[in-house]
PDB file of N, CA, C and O in Angstrom:
ATOM      1  N   MET A   1       3.908 -13.572  -3.497  1.00  0.00           N
ATOM      2  CA  MET A   1       4.677 -12.309  -4.481  1.00  0.00           C
ATOM      3  C   MET A   1       6.372 -12.371  -4.371  1.00  0.00           C
ATOM      4  O   MET A   1       6.867 -12.160  -3.264  1.00  0.00           O
ATOM      5  N   THR A   2       6.910 -12.549  -5.076  1.00  0.00           N
ATOM      6  CA  THR A   2       8.276 -12.290  -5.168  1.00  0.00           C
ATOM      7  C   THR A   2       8.794 -11.186  -5.059  1.00  0.00           C
ATOM      8  O   THR A   2       8.115 -10.229  -5.433  1.00  0.00           O
ATOM      9  N   THR A   3      10.106 -10.942  -4.538  1.00  0.00           N
ATOM     10  CA  THR A   3      10.802  -9.601  -4.251  1.00  0.00           C
ATOM     11  C   THR A   3      10.514  -8.806  -5.453  1.00  0.00           C
ATOM     12  O   THR A   3       9.981  -7.704  -5.326  1.00  0.00           O
ATOM     13  N   GLU A   4      10.822  -9.273  -6.604  1.00  0.00           N
ATOM     14  CA  GLU A   4      10.984  -8.308  -7.892  1.00  0.00           C
ATOM     15  C   GLU A   4       9.445  -8.074  -8.142  1.00  0.00           C
ATOM     16  O   GLU A   4       9.142  -6.905  -8.381  1.00  0.00           O
ATOM     17  N   GLU A   5       8.590  -8.850  -8.129  1.00  0.00           N
ATOM     18  CA  GLU A   5       7.276  -8.495  -8.062  1.00  0.00           C
ATOM     19  C   GLU A   5       6.641  -6.982  -7.313  1.00  0.00           C
ATOM     20  O   GLU A   5       6.083  -6.002  -7.807  1.00  0.00           O
ATOM     21  N   ILE A   6       7.039  -7.349  -5.858  1.00  0.00           N
ATOM     22  CA  ILE A   6       6.918  -6.391  -5.042  1.00  0.00           C
ATOM     23  C   ILE A   6       7.670  -4.912  -5.381  1.00  0.00           C
ATOM     24  O   ILE A   6       7.140  -3.801  -5.370  1.00  0.00           O
ATOM     25  N   ARG A   7       8.885  -5.211  -5.643  1.00  0.00           N
ATOM     26  CA  ARG A   7       9.721  -3.795  -6.416  1.00  0.00           C
ATOM     27  C   ARG A   7       8.635  -3.199  -7.319  1.00  0.00           C
ATOM     28  O   ARG A   7       8.100  -2.127  -7.036  1.00  0.00           O
ATOM     29  N   LYS A   8       8.302  -3.943  -8.466  1.00  0.00           N
ATOM     30  CA  LYS A   8       7.521  -3.659  -9.346  1.00  0.00           C
ATOM     31  C   LYS A   8       6.133  -2.959  -9.111  1.00  0.00           C
ATOM     32  O   LYS A   8       5.749  -1.994  -9.772  1.00  0.00           O
ATOM     33  N   LEU A   9       5.453  -3.531  -8.133  1.00  0.00           N
ATOM     34  CA  LEU A   9       4.552  -3.059  -7.576  1.00  0.00           C
ATOM     35  C   LEU A   9       4.467  -1.685  -6.904  1.00  0.00           C
ATOM     36  O   LEU A   9       3.608  -0.826  -7.106  1.00  0.00           O
ATOM     37  N   LEU A  10       5.317  -1.643  -6.224  1.00  0.00           N
ATOM     38  CA  LEU A  10       5.972  -0.342  -5.437  1.00  0.00           C
ATOM     39  C   LEU A  10       6.472   0.753  -6.371  1.00  0.00           C
ATOM     40  O   LEU A  10       6.617   1.900  -5.947  1.00  0.00           O
ATOM     41  N   SER A  11       6.676   0.501  -7.336  1.00  0.00           N
ATOM     42  CA  SER A  11       7.563   1.517  -8.546  1.00  0.00           C
ATOM     43  C   SER A  11       6.476   2.523  -8.788  1.00  0.00           C
ATOM     44  O   SER A  11       6.712   3.718  -8.968  1.00  0.00           O
ATOM     45  N   ARG A  12       5.038   1.890  -8.786  1.00  0.00           N
ATOM     46  CA  ARG A  12       4.053   2.758  -9.373  1.00  0.00           C
ATOM     47  C   ARG A  12       3.801   3.844  -8.440  1.00  0.00           C
ATOM     48  O   ARG A  12       4.257   3.802  -7.297  1.00  0.00           O
ATOM     49  N   PRO A  13       3.199   4.676  -8.804  1.00  0.00           N
ATOM     50  CA  PRO A  13       2.958   6.155  -8.113  1.00  0.00           C
ATOM     51  C   PRO A  13       1.788   5.809  -6.835  1.00  0.00           C
ATOM     52  O   PRO A  13       1.803   6.329  -5.720  1.00  0.00           O
ATOM     53  N   THR A  14       1.010   5.013  -7.228  1.00  0.00           N
ATOM     54  CA  THR A  14      -0.078   4.455  -6.290  1.00  0.00           C
ATOM     55  C   THR A  14      -0.622   2.992  -6.903  1.00  0.00           C
ATOM     56  O   THR A  14      -0.539   2.495  -8.026  1.00  0.00           O
ATOM     57  N   ILE A  15      -1.308   2.465  -5.452  1.00  0.00           N
ATOM     58  CA  ILE A  15      -1.653   1.157  -5.663  1.00  0.00           C
ATOM     59  C   ILE A  15      -2.913   1.051  -4.838  1.00  0.00           C
ATOM     60  O   ILE A  15      -2.985   1.899  -3.949  1.00  0.00           O
ATOM     61  N   THR A  16      -3.850   0.266  -4.920  1.00  0.00           N
ATOM     62  CA  THR A  16      -4.932   0.199  -4.308  1.00  0.00           C
ATOM     63  C   THR A  16      -4.880  -0.757  -3.284  1.00  0.00           C
ATOM     64  O   THR A  16      -4.175  -1.762  -3.370  1.00  0.00           O
ATOM     65  N   PRO A  17      -5.761  -0.435  -2.089  1.00  0.00           N
ATOM     66  CA  PRO A  17      -5.852  -1.410  -0.785  1.00  0.00           C
ATOM     67  C   PRO A  17      -5.849  -2.929  -1.027  1.00  0.00           C
ATOM     68  O   PRO A  17      -5.191  -3.699  -0.327  1.00  0.00           O
ATOM     69  N   ALA A  18      -6.581  -3.297  -2.002  1.00  0.00           N
ATOM     70  CA  ALA A  18      -6.622  -4.858  -2.603  1.00  0.00           C
ATOM     71  C   ALA A  18      -5.222  -5.259  -3.286  1.00  0.00           C
ATOM     72  O   ALA A  18      -4.899  -6.447  -3.290  1.00  0.00           O
ATOM     73  N   GLU A  19      -4.491  -4.410  -3.791  1.00  0.00           N
ATOM     74  CA  GLU A  19      -3.111  -4.952  -4.243  1.00  0.00           C
ATOM     75  C   GLU A  19      -2.143  -5.028  -3.008  1.00  0.00           C
ATOM     76  O   GLU A  19      -1.381  -5.981  -2.843  1.00  0.00           O
ATOM     77  N   LEU A  20      -2.225  -3.967  -2.159  1.00  0.00           N
ATOM     78  CA  LEU A  20      -1.538  -4.071  -0.976  1.00  0.00           C
ATOM     79  C   LEU A  20      -1.940  -5.433  -0.193  1.00  0.00           C
ATOM     80  O   LEU A  20      -1.128  -6.178   0.356  1.00  0.00           O
ATOM     81  N   ALA A  21      -3.196  -5.601  -0.237  1.00  0.00           N
ATOM     82  CA  ALA A  21      -3.474  -7.092   0.512  1.00  0.00           C
ATOM     83  C   ALA A  21      -3.124  -8.247   0.135  1.00  0.00           C
ATOM     84  O   ALA A  21      -2.836  -9.176   0.889  1.00  0.00           O
ATOM     85  N   GLU A  22      -3.124  -8.277  -1.571  1.00  0.00           N
ATOM     86  CA  GLU A  22      -2.486  -9.374  -2.012  1.00  0.00           C
ATOM     87  C   GLU A  22      -1.211  -9.571  -2.173  1.00  0.00           C
ATOM     88  O   GLU A  22      -0.742 -10.599  -2.661  1.00  0.00           O
ATOM     89  N   SER A  23      -0.387  -8.357  -1.677  1.00  0.00           N
ATOM     90  CA  SER A  23       0.933  -8.661  -2.007  1.00  0.00           C
ATOM     91  C   SER A  23       1.423  -9.166  -0.865  1.00  0.00           C
ATOM     92  O   SER A  23       2.544  -9.666  -0.970  1.00  0.00           O
ATOM     93  N   ARG A  24       0.898  -9.188   0.245  1.00  0.00           N
ATOM     94  CA  ARG A  24       1.351  -9.914   1.669  1.00  0.00           C
ATOM     95  C   ARG A  24       2.765  -8.927   1.987  1.00  0.00           C
ATOM     96  O   ARG A  24       3.789  -9.531   2.306  1.00  0.00           O
ATOM     97  N   ILE A  25       2.799  -7.548   1.902  1.00  0.00           N
ATOM     98  CA  ILE A  25       3.978  -6.834   2.390  1.00  0.00           C
ATOM     99  C   ILE A  25       3.636  -6.630   3.749  1.00  0.00           C
ATOM    100  O   ILE A  25       4.596  -6.512   4.510  1.00  0.00           O
ATOM    101  N   PHE A  26       2.496  -6.560   4.241  1.00  0.00           N
ATOM    102  CA  PHE A  26       2.376  -6.193   5.555  1.00  0.00           C
ATOM    103  C   PHE A  26       1.394  -7.309   5.938  1.00  0.00           C
ATOM    104  O   PHE A  26       0.539  -7.731   5.159  1.00  0.00           O
ATOM    105  N   PRO A  27       1.584  -7.789   7.272  1.00  0.00           N
ATOM    106  CA  PRO A  27       0.707  -9.151   7.610  1.00  0.00           C
ATOM    107  C   PRO A  27      -0.671  -8.387   8.215  1.00  0.00           C
ATOM    108  O   PRO A  27      -0.865  -8.110   9.399  1.00  0.00           O
ATOM    109  N   LEU A  28      -1.464  -8.156   7.220  1.00  0.00           N
ATOM    110  CA  LEU A  28      -2.845  -7.671   7.442  1.00  0.00           C
ATOM    111  C   LEU A  28      -3.404  -7.887   6.140  1.00  0.00           C
ATOM    112  O   LEU A  28      -2.799  -7.854   5.069  1.00  0.00           O
ATOM    113  N   GLY A  29      -4.865  -8.156   6.380  1.00  0.00           N
ATOM    114  CA  GLY A  29      -5.983  -8.423   5.561  1.00  0.00           C
ATOM    115  C   GLY A  29      -6.545  -7.142   4.896  1.00  0.00           C
ATOM    116  O   GLY A  29      -5.827  -6.146   4.990  1.00  0.00           O
ATOM    117  N   ARG A  30      -7.526  -7.038   4.349  1.00  0.00           N
ATOM    118  CA  ARG A  30      -7.822  -5.866   3.739  1.00  0.00           C
ATOM    119  C   ARG A  30      -8.607  -5.262   4.608  1.00  0.00           C
ATOM    120  O   ARG A  30      -8.892  -4.122   4.242  1.00  0.00           O
ATOM    121  N   ASN A  31      -9.181  -5.654   5.861  1.00  0.00           N
ATOM    122  CA  ASN A  31      -9.810  -4.574   6.752  1.00  0.00           C
ATOM    123  C   ASN A  31      -8.743  -4.029   7.771  1.00  0.00           C
ATOM    124  O   ASN A  31      -8.916  -2.991   8.411  1.00  0.00           O
ATOM    125  N   GLY A  32      -7.727  -4.749   7.857  1.00  0.00           N
ATOM    126  CA  GLY A  32      -6.496  -4.189   8.354  1.00  0.00           C
ATOM    127  C   GLY A  32      -6.034  -3.199   7.913  1.00  0.00           C
ATOM    128  O   GLY A  32      -5.800  -2.227   8.631  1.00  0.00           O
ATOM    129  N   ILE A  33      -5.841  -3.216   6.866  1.00  0.00           N
ATOM    130  CA  ILE A  33      -5.094  -2.242   5.537  1.00  0.00           C
ATOM    131  C   ILE A  33      -6.001  -0.773   5.614  1.00  0.00           C
ATOM    132  O   ILE A  33      -5.553   0.373   5.638  1.00  0.00           O
ATOM    133  N   TYR A  34      -7.440  -1.227   5.644  1.00  0.00           N
ATOM    134  CA  TYR A  34      -8.089   0.044   5.677  1.00  0.00           C
ATOM    135  C   TYR A  34      -8.462   0.552   7.128  1.00  0.00           C
ATOM    136  O   TYR A  34      -9.082   1.610   7.240  1.00  0.00           O
ATOM    137  N   ASP A  35      -8.101  -0.169   8.225  1.00  0.00           N
ATOM    138  CA  ASP A  35      -7.982   0.470   9.610  1.00  0.00           C
ATOM    139  C   ASP A  35      -6.947   1.293   9.732  1.00  0.00           C
ATOM    140  O   ASP A  35      -7.015   2.328  10.397  1.00  0.00           O
ATOM    141  N   ALA A  36      -5.694   0.837   8.984  1.00  0.00           N
ATOM    142  CA  ALA A  36      -4.431   1.470   9.211  1.00  0.00           C
ATOM    143  C   ALA A  36      -4.703   2.742   8.224  1.00  0.00           C
ATOM    144  O   ALA A  36      -4.378   3.823   8.715  1.00  0.00           O
ATOM    145  N   ILE A  37      -5.137   2.770   7.181  1.00  0.00           N
ATOM    146  CA  ILE A  37      -5.589   3.923   6.525  1.00  0.00           C
ATOM    147  C   ILE A  37      -6.505   5.026   7.161  1.00  0.00           C
ATOM    148  O   ILE A  37      -6.307   6.226   6.972  1.00  0.00           O
ATOM    149  N   LYS A  38      -7.307   4.632   7.765  1.00  0.00           N
ATOM    150  CA  LYS A  38      -8.162   5.267   8.832  1.00  0.00           C
ATOM    151  C   LYS A  38      -7.173   5.950   9.908  1.00  0.00           C
ATOM    152  O   LYS A  38      -7.379   7.115  10.248  1.00  0.00           O
ATOM    153  N   ARG A  39      -6.217   5.293  10.380  1.00  0.00           N
ATOM    154  CA  ARG A  39      -5.566   5.805  11.601  1.00  0.00           C
ATOM    155  C   ARG A  39      -4.355   6.702  11.184  1.00  0.00           C
ATOM    156  O   ARG A  39      -3.640   7.238  12.031  1.00  0.00           O
ATOM    157  N   GLY A  40      -4.139   6.855   9.692  1.00  0.00           N
ATOM    158  CA  GLY A  40      -3.241   7.793   9.060  1.00  0.00           C
ATOM    159  C   GLY A  40      -1.901   6.849   9.284  1.00  0.00           C
ATOM    160  O   GLY A  40      -0.918   7.506   9.627  1.00  0.00           O
ATOM    161  N   LYS A  41      -1.700   5.513   9.160  1.00  0.00           N
ATOM    162  CA  LYS A  41      -0.651   4.913   9.337  1.00  0.00           C
ATOM    163  C   LYS A  41      -0.044   4.673   7.648  1.00  0.00           C
ATOM    164  O   LYS A  41       1.156   4.582   7.391  1.00  0.00           O
ATOM    165  N   ILE A  42      -0.925   4.614   6.820  1.00  0.00           N
ATOM    166  CA  ILE A  42      -0.933   4.436   5.246  1.00  0.00           C
ATOM    167  C   ILE A  42      -1.336   5.495   4.736  1.00  0.00           C
ATOM    168  O   ILE A  42      -2.529   5.751   4.901  1.00  0.00           O
ATOM    169  N   ALA A  43      -0.524   6.425   3.982  1.00  0.00           N
ATOM    170  CA  ALA A  43      -0.797   7.691   2.997  1.00  0.00           C
ATOM    171  C   ALA A  43      -1.823   7.127   2.023  1.00  0.00           C
ATOM    172  O   ALA A  43      -1.708   6.054   1.431  1.00  0.00           O
ATOM    173  N   THR A  44      -2.729   7.885   1.940  1.00  0.00           N
ATOM    174  CA  THR A  44      -3.670   7.866   0.677  1.00  0.00           C
ATOM    175  C   THR A  44      -4.099   9.214   0.080  1.00  0.00           C
ATOM    176  O   THR A  44      -3.893  10.305   0.612  1.00  0.00           O
ATOM    177  N   ILE A  45      -4.784   8.983  -1.206  1.00  0.00           N
ATOM    178  CA  ILE A  45      -5.209   9.803  -1.604  1.00  0.00           C
ATOM    179  C   ILE A  45      -6.734   9.264  -2.233  1.00  0.00           C
ATOM    180  O   ILE A  45      -6.879   8.200  -2.835  1.00  0.00           O
ATOM    181  N   ASP A  46      -7.936  10.360  -1.915  1.00  0.00           N
ATOM    182  CA  ASP A  46      -9.083   9.890  -2.102  1.00  0.00           C
ATOM    183  C   ASP A  46      -9.397  10.171  -3.731  1.00  0.00           C
ATOM    184  O   ASP A  46      -9.031  11.178  -4.337  1.00  0.00           O
ATOM    185  N   LEU A  47     -10.083   9.160  -4.244  1.00  0.00           N
ATOM    186  CA  LEU A  47     -10.516   9.404  -5.645  1.00  0.00           C
ATOM    187  C   LEU A  47     -11.979   8.822  -5.479  1.00  0.00           C
ATOM    188  O   LEU A  47     -12.297   7.647  -5.662  1.00  0.00           O
ATOM    189  N   GLY A  48     -12.778   9.817  -5.114  1.00  0.00           N
ATOM    190  CA  GLY A  48     -14.351   9.616  -5.212  1.00  0.00           C
ATOM    191  C   GLY A  48     -14.132   8.895  -4.106  1.00  0.00           C
ATOM    192  O   GLY A  48     -13.267   9.174  -3.276  1.00  0.00           O
ATOM    193  N   HIS A  49     -15.089   7.703  -4.028  1.00  0.00           N
ATOM    194  CA  HIS A  49     -15.241   6.692  -3.114  1.00  0.00           C
ATOM    195  C   HIS A  49     -14.190   5.826  -2.926  1.00  0.00           C
ATOM    196  O   HIS A  49     -14.267   4.979  -2.036  1.00  0.00           O
ATOM    197  N   LYS A  50     -13.032   5.925  -3.766  1.00  0.00           N
ATOM    198  CA  LYS A  50     -11.907   4.957  -3.454  1.00  0.00           C
ATOM    199  C   LYS A  50     -10.691   5.419  -3.092  1.00  0.00           C
ATOM    200  O   LYS A  50     -10.454   6.608  -3.306  1.00  0.00           O
ATOM    201  N   LYS A  51      -9.820   4.697  -2.559  1.00  0.00           N
ATOM    202  CA  LYS A  51      -8.499   5.027  -1.882  1.00  0.00           C
ATOM    203  C   LYS A  51      -7.519   4.629  -2.617  1.00  0.00           C
ATOM    204  O   LYS A  51      -7.585   3.473  -3.034  1.00  0.00           O
ATOM    205  N   ALA A  52      -6.522   5.336  -2.926  1.00  0.00           N
ATOM    206  CA  ALA A  52      -5.353   5.164  -3.568  1.00  0.00           C
ATOM    207  C   ALA A  52      -4.008   5.344  -2.686  1.00  0.00           C
ATOM    208  O   ALA A  52      -3.669   6.468  -2.315  1.00  0.00           O
ATOM    209  N   ILE A  53      -3.272   4.214  -2.375  1.00  0.00           N
ATOM    210  CA  ILE A  53      -2.104   4.240  -1.522  1.00  0.00           C
ATOM    211  C   ILE A  53      -0.897   4.851  -2.084  1.00  0.00           C
ATOM    212  O   ILE A  53      -0.315   4.248  -2.985  1.00  0.00           O
ATOM    213  N   ILE A  54      -0.450   5.976  -1.664  1.00  0.00           N
ATOM    214  CA  ILE A  54       0.861   6.617  -2.295  1.00  0.00           C
ATOM    215  C   ILE A  54       1.773   5.519  -1.929  1.00  0.00           C
ATOM    216  O   ILE A  54       1.823   4.940  -0.844  1.00  0.00           O
ATOM    217  N   THR A  55       2.485   5.312  -2.977  1.00  0.00           N
ATOM    218  CA  THR A  55       3.783   4.343  -2.945  1.00  0.00           C
ATOM    219  C   THR A  55       5.184   4.882  -2.163  1.00  0.00           C
ATOM    220  O   THR A  55       5.939   4.177  -1.493  1.00  0.00           O
ATOM    221  N   ALA A  56       5.306   6.174  -2.406  1.00  0.00           N
ATOM    222  CA  ALA A  56       6.478   6.887  -1.912  1.00  0.00           C
ATOM    223  C   ALA A  56       6.932   6.526  -0.666  1.00  0.00           C
ATOM    224  O   ALA A  56       7.977   5.970  -0.327  1.00  0.00           O
ATOM    225  N   PRO A  57       5.552   7.113   0.260  1.00  0.00           N
ATOM    226  CA  PRO A  57       5.928   6.934   1.562  1.00  0.00           C
ATOM    227  C   PRO A  57       5.959   5.352   2.203  1.00  0.00           C
ATOM    228  O   PRO A  57       6.520   4.953   3.223  1.00  0.00           O
ATOM    229  N   LEU A  58       5.361   4.810   1.478  1.00  0.00           N
ATOM    230  CA  LEU A  58       5.226   3.244   1.835  1.00  0.00           C
ATOM    231  C   LEU A  58       6.480   2.707   1.556  1.00  0.00           C
ATOM    232  O   LEU A  58       6.906   1.955   2.433  1.00  0.00           O
ATOM    233  N   ARG A  59       7.208   2.884   0.561  1.00  0.00           N
ATOM    234  CA  ARG A  59       8.477   2.613   0.474  1.00  0.00           C
ATOM    235  C   ARG A  59       9.404   2.847   1.501  1.00  0.00           C
ATOM    236  O   ARG A  59      10.145   2.013   2.021  1.00  0.00           O
ATOM    237  N   ARG A  60       9.285   4.367   1.822  1.00  0.00           N
ATOM    238  CA  ARG A  60      10.036   4.700   2.817  1.00  0.00           C
ATOM    239  C   ARG A  60      10.028   3.932   4.289  1.00  0.00           C
ATOM    240  O   ARG A  60      11.012   3.713   4.996  1.00  0.00           O
ATOM    241  N   GLN A  61       8.622   3.579   4.557  1.00  0.00           N
ATOM    242  CA  GLN A  61       8.318   2.943   5.738  1.00  0.00           C
ATOM    243  C   GLN A  61       8.906   1.264   5.668  1.00  0.00           C
ATOM    244  O   GLN A  61       9.082   0.618   6.701  1.00  0.00           O
ATOM    245  N   LEU A  62       9.088   0.871   4.713  1.00  0.00           N
ATOM    246  CA  LEU A  62       9.555  -0.552   4.314  1.00  0.00           C
ATOM    247  C   LEU A  62      11.176  -0.321   4.193  1.00  0.00           C
ATOM    248  O   LEU A  62      11.842  -1.352   4.100  1.00  0.00           O
ATOM    249  N   GLY A  63      11.804   0.804   4.184  1.00  0.00           N
ATOM    250  CA  GLY A  63      13.002   0.850   3.937  1.00  0.00           C
ATOM    251  C   GLY A  63      13.617   0.418   2.499  1.00  0.00           C
ATOM    252  O   GLY A  63      14.722  -0.122   2.452  1.00  0.00           O
ATOM    253  N   ILE A  64      12.901   0.661   1.389  1.00  0.00           N
ATOM    254  CA  ILE A  64      13.207   0.551   0.148  1.00  0.00           C
ATOM    255  C   ILE A  64      13.760   1.700  -0.687  1.00  0.00           C
ATOM    256  O   ILE A  64      14.417   1.520  -1.713  1.00  0.00           O
ATOM    257  N   ASP A  65      13.467   2.829  -0.208  1.00  0.00           N
ATOM    258  CA  ASP A  65      13.682   3.881  -0.874  1.00  0.00           C
ATOM    259  C   ASP A  65      15.153   4.385  -0.141  1.00  0.00           C
ATOM    260  O   ASP A  65      15.713   5.412  -0.522  1.00  0.00           O
TER     261      ASP A  65
END
């Protein structure tokens, strides 16, 4: 993904773990992302059986905000 595409993705309020894995923002695969979520390193909200990653804390972690 280009820098502009990453900025556009992170401008949304939430993204899916799959979108985060596809973006390659972090050097983690799908399982690594879910492990980070489980450990509380990536902030999420639960939507039934699905997770939504909150992008505001993620932007702060990346130094974008």
